GUTOR-299721 format. One line per field, with one value per residue (C-alpha): residue number from 1; residue in three letters; x, y, z. Coordinates in pm, whole numbers. Example, Ala and Ser with C-alpha at 12.3 -4.5 7.8 and 13.67 -1.06 7.14 Angstrom:
2
resi = [1/2]
resn = [ALA/SER]
x = [1230/1367]
y = [-450/-106]
z = [780/714]
! end
This chain:
298
resi = [1/2/3/4/5/6/7/8/9/10/11/12/13/14/15/16/17/18/19/20/21/22/23/24/25/26/27/28/29/30/31/32/33/34/35/36/37/38/39/40/41/42/43/44/45/46/47/48/49/50/51/52/53/54/55/56/57/58/59/60/61/62/63/64/65/66/67/68/69/70/71/72/73/74/75/76/77/78/79/80/81/82/83/84/85/86/87/88/89/90/91/92/93/94/95/96/97/98/99/100/101/102/103/104/105/106/107/108/109/110/111/112/113/114/115/116/117/118/119/120/121/122/123/124/125/126/127/128/129/130/131/132/133/134/135/136/137/138/139/140/141/142/143/144/145/146/147/148/149/150/151/152/153/154/155/156/157/158/159/160/161/162/163/164/165/166/167/168/169/170/171/172/173/174/175/176/177/178/179/180/181/182/183/184/185/186/187/188/189/190/191/192/193/194/195/196/197/198/199/200/201/202/203/204/205/206/207/208/209/210/211/212/213/214/215/216/217/218/219/220/221/222/223/224/225/226/227/228/229/230/231/232/233/234/235/236/237/238/239/240/241/242/243/244/245/246/247/248/249/250/251/252/253/254/255/256/257/258/259/260/261/262/263/264/265/266/267/268/269/270/271/272/273/274/275/276/277/278/279/280/281/282/283/284/285/286/287/288/289/290/291/292/293/294/295/296/297/298]
resn = [MET/TRP/VAL/ASP/ARG/GLU/GLY/PHE/VAL/ARG/GLY/GLY/LEU/PHE/PHE/LYS/VAL/ASP/TYR/LYS/ASP/PHE/LEU/PHE/ILE/PHE/GLU/ALA/LYS/ASN/ASN/SER/LEU/VAL/CYS/ARG/ARG/ASN/GLU/THR/ILE/SER/VAL/LEU/THR/THR/GLU/ASP/ILE/THR/GLU/LEU/LYS/GLU/MET/LEU/PHE/ILE/THR/LEU/THR/TRP/ASP/HIS/SER/LYS/ILE/ALA/ILE/TYR/LEU/PHE/SER/GLY/ASP/GLU/GLN/LYS/SER/ALA/GLU/VAL/PRO/THR/ARG/PRO/PHE/ILE/PRO/PRO/VAL/SER/LEU/ILE/ARG/GLU/ALA/LYS/LYS/MET/GLN/LEU/LEU/PRO/VAL/TYR/GLU/TYR/TYR/THR/GLU/GLU/HIS/LEU/ARG/SER/LYS/VAL/TYR/ALA/ILE/LEU/VAL/SER/ILE/GLN/GLY/LYS/ILE/ASP/GLU/TYR/GLY/ALA/ILE/ASN/PRO/PHE/TRP/ASP/ILE/THR/TYR/ASP/GLY/SER/LYS/ILE/VAL/THR/ARG/LEU/PRO/LYS/LYS/GLU/PRO/ASP/ILE/HIS/PRO/THR/ILE/HIS/GLY/ILE/LEU/SER/ASP/GLN/ALA/LEU/MET/SER/SER/ILE/GLU/ILE/ILE/PRO/GLU/ASN/LYS/THR/GLY/VAL/GLY/ASP/LEU/ASP/PHE/ALA/PHE/ALA/GLU/TYR/VAL/LYS/GLY/GLU/GLY/ILE/LYS/SER/ILE/CYS/ILE/GLU/PHE/LYS/HIS/ALA/HIS/SER/GLN/ASP/VAL/PHE/ASN/GLY/LEU/ILE/HIS/GLN/LEU/PRO/LEU/TYR/MET/GLN/ASN/LYS/LYS/ALA/LYS/TYR/GLY/ALA/TYR/CYS/VAL/MET/TYR/PHE/LYS/GLY/GLU/TRP/PHE/ASP/LEU/PRO/ASN/GLU/TYR/ASP/SER/ASN/THR/LEU/ASP/LEU/ALA/PHE/VAL/ASP/LYS/VAL/MET/GLU/SER/ASP/LYS/PRO/GLU/ILE/LEU/ASP/ILE/ILE/ARG/ILE/PHE/ILE/TYR/ASP/PHE/SER/LYS/LYS/ALA/SER/ALA/SER/LYS/ALA/THR/ALA]
x = [2526/2830/2886/3181/3147/3254/2960/2739/2749/2718/2461/2311/2040/2058/1846/1539/1225/966/738/371/191/493/758/1020/1340/1602/1870/2139/2037/2092/2294/1994/1833/1537/1274/1007/769/427/290/540/818/1070/1361/1672/1911/2226/2135/2215/2520/2808/3049/3010/3297/3509/3260/2901/2672/2326/1988/1646/1353/1006/687/328/270/574/926/1226/1603/1911/2178/2519/2841/3073/2911/2618/2346/2000/1697/1359/1014/731/372/273/-46/14/100/234/412/198/197/323/621/710/685/893/1137/1171/1253/1522/1631/1584/1368/1407/1190/1129/1005/693/618/259/-17/-10/291/215/-31/126/329/68/-130/215/201/-125/-45/219/-57/-164/184/283/-1/47/409/421/26/-29/-419/-498/-495/-788/-1020/-1199/-1102/-1238/-1117/-1240/-885/-702/-993/-1099/-1508/-1561/-1379/-1559/-1380/-1315/-1536/-1362/-1259/-1073/-866/-727/-437/-328/-330/-190/122/176/197/394/737/671/485/759/1067/856/778/422/158/-70/-319/-616/-993/-910/-1223/-1357/-1668/-1887/-1796/-1442/-1247/-1043/-704/-563/-210/-114/260/411/373/609/436/92/113/16/-228/-435/-497/-845/-853/-1147/-1148/-1487/-1561/-1699/-1962/-2116/-2443/-2282/-2001/-2111/-2242/-1904/-1746/-2015/-2148/-1925/-1598/-1623/-1828/-1529/-1289/-1495/-1515/-1115/-1048/-916/-861/-768/-856/-868/-1116/-1007/-1225/-1110/-1225/-1306/-1503/-1335/-1304/-1446/-1675/-1942/-2054/-2071/-2337/-2315/-1981/-1624/-1285/-1283/-1577/-1628/-1415/-1601/-1928/-1792/-1690/-2088/-2222/-2031/-2164/-2510/-2459/-2476/-2101/-1834/-1595/-1510/-1309/-1124/-1038/-1099/-888/-1042/-810/-930/-731/-800/-804/-953/-879/-860/-977/-652/-572/-733/-1025/-1061/-1017/-1193]
y = [-825/-1009/-1366/-1603/-1936/-2112/-1937/-1992/-2362/-2372/-2211/-1948/-1637/-1339/-1183/-1345/-1084/-1285/-1144/-1176/-1289/-1159/-1359/-1242/-1484/-1492/-1755/-1958/-2334/-2672/-2473/-2290/-1946/-1959/-1625/-1600/-1380/-1499/-1776/-1731/-1866/-1828/-2064/-2011/-2335/-2309/-2681/-2475/-2246/-2428/-2289/-2120/-1780/-1722/-1450/-1448/-1108/-1200/-994/-978/-764/-789/-507/-564/-834/-1054/-1180/-1204/-1346/-1338/-1494/-1397/-1591/-1444/-1404/-1629/-1511/-1692/-1555/-1733/-1506/-1564/-1401/-1261/-1112/-771/-790/-482/-550/-441/-135/-253/-358/-48/155/-111/-65/289/290/61/334/121/351/681/921/1266/1530/1748/2087/2118/1976/2120/1990/1662/1709/1832/1483/1250/1429/1417/1020/976/1173/930/608/718/751/418/239/430/344/-15/-54/-221/-260/-553/-595/-376/-600/-932/-1177/-1446/-1747/-2050/-2200/-1915/-1757/-1464/-1455/-1151/-840/-638/-389/-538/-451/-176/-381/-583/-341/-210/-404/-339/3/-37/-210/64/352/145/239/607/570/430/682/931/805/781/548/413/228/30/-13/280/251/584/517/535/302/196/434/286/491/686/803/910/1060/1291/1653/1893/2024/1894/1509/1222/1375/1186/1277/1020/850/710/494/501/386/606/402/339/530/684/833/1185/1122/1001/1272/1530/1366/977/1110/1447/1216/984/1250/1484/1158/1111/1536/1494/1843/1704/1428/1304/1137/907/761/503/543/212/330/226/-67/-308/-147/118/280/564/685/1042/1117/1022/1119/1485/1588/1380/1583/1891/1676/1645/2037/2073/1845/2027/2370/2277/2069/2286/2262/2420/2411/2060/2139/2360/2079/1732/1670/1472/1268/1036/717/599/190/205/-10/242/95/15/263/83/64/397/527/255]
z = [15/-56/98/116/-17/265/497/228/214/607/643/840/928/732/920/1151/1294/1473/1649/1719/1417/1188/1070/807/769/541/551/377/422/235/-40/-111/-33/167/281/455/536/709/499/203/109/-158/-194/-503/-505/-699/-855/-1167/-1122/-1302/-1005/-719/-690/-358/-291/-369/-405/-260/-331/-168/-226/-151/-243/-158/-409/-472/-298/-480/-440/-672/-679/-865/-932/-1127/-1478/-1351/-1219/-1082/-937/-781/-731/-559/-535/-166/-26/98/450/660/992/1340/1451/1758/1581/1388/1750/1922/1607/1711/2036/1894/1660/1360/1180/1127/1388/1169/1410/1265/1403/1377/1283/960/864/933/731/460/478/475/201/-48/51/-83/-401/-489/-530/-849/-954/-881/-1011/-1338/-1336/-1337/-1492/-1219/-1151/-1144/-788/-768/-961/-904/-1213/-1277/-1461/-1713/-1757/-1901/-2027/-1835/-1759/-1593/-1406/-1088/-887/-551/-272/-27/227/16/-114/146/228/-92/-74/302/121/-101/118/424/273/235/564/753/634/757/1094/1017/1158/940/1156/946/1045/1341/1540/1631/1825/1505/1289/1161/974/685/829/1060/989/1315/1436/1732/1662/1885/2180/2104/2141/1913/1583/1368/977/896/583/397/78/-110/-476/-732/-858/-454/-403/-60/-252/-137/168/268/195/358/644/741/744/927/1220/1237/1247/1524/1765/1709/1742/1430/1269/874/667/319/111/-156/-455/-654/-995/-1193/-1498/-1867/-2066/-1804/-1627/-1692/-1339/-1258/-1557/-1444/-1427/-1630/-1415/-1512/-1400/-1086/-857/-992/-874/-531/-460/-619/-372/-69/-151/-215/188/482/546/285/553/423/156/439/647/391/56/-197/-382/-736/-799/-1171/-1173/-1505/-1810/-2092/-2434/-2652/-2931/-3207/-3028/-2943/-3303/-3435]
! end
C-alpha cells in the first residue's frame, strides 16, 4: 500500500482484528511499523532510512511460520521479519467474516463437488513442502549449542497446527471451514472440512493424519476413520499418511515411499471392507530428509 509521509509520521491503524482469543493489528506508531498477531510482534523502525520520501510503499506478508514487514522509500528499502507459530483464526470469526461478505462464498452443488475441492487442497500439501524444502516444521530437532543432537518426527498432534496453517489459505478462498480436533462421539477426528451443499445442508469430509511408522497406521484406515465418518454421517474421507524414512529416520522397516500405497490397498482388500477405497482417498506425504547426492553415490 502507498502511504504519505505525513500520515506515517502521525501514526494510526491500518487494520485491527480483535475477536475473542484472536488479535491481529498493523499500525504506524512512533515512526515505526508494528504488526502483532496474538503474542507475536514484528517492528520495523525507520532509523536507518536516510530520508523519508513524500510517498512510502509498505507491504505486510504473513504465513504459518513468519510475519514480515517491508518499507520502500525511494531507492531505499528496509524489512523486518519474525518467526511465528502456526495460528489460524477461529471458525466463529471466519463464519462472521462470511456473513459480512469479507470472504468469498463458494457454492457447492453436490457432495462430490465438495469432495473434489477438498482433495485438490490436500494434494497441494506436498507441492508446498517440496517448493520451499520446508520439512523442519515436521521434525523435533534437539540442539547442543549450534550442534544438532537428534532429529525425530514430531508427534501427530504437534504437526496438526502446521498442516492447518498450510491449508487455511486455500480453504478460505474455497469457502470451506476447517474444524480441527472435531468431536465425533467416538474420538477426536483430526480435521473436518465442512461447507454448505446446495439443497442438502452442511456436509463434512473427514480427514485423519497418521505416521507411516505408527503401529496403528492400517487400523486407522480400515477401522478408525470409517467409524468417525459413520458418526458424523460423512460420505467421504481422506487418510493422510506422513512418511519420514530417510537420512534422519529409518522406520518403517517394511515399506518405502514407493510401495506404501500398494500396502494400503493390499490391507484393505484383505479386510472385509473393500468399499473403503471408494469412500476414502489415501494421501502419502514425504517429509523425509533425502540423502545428499555425494552420500547416495559414495
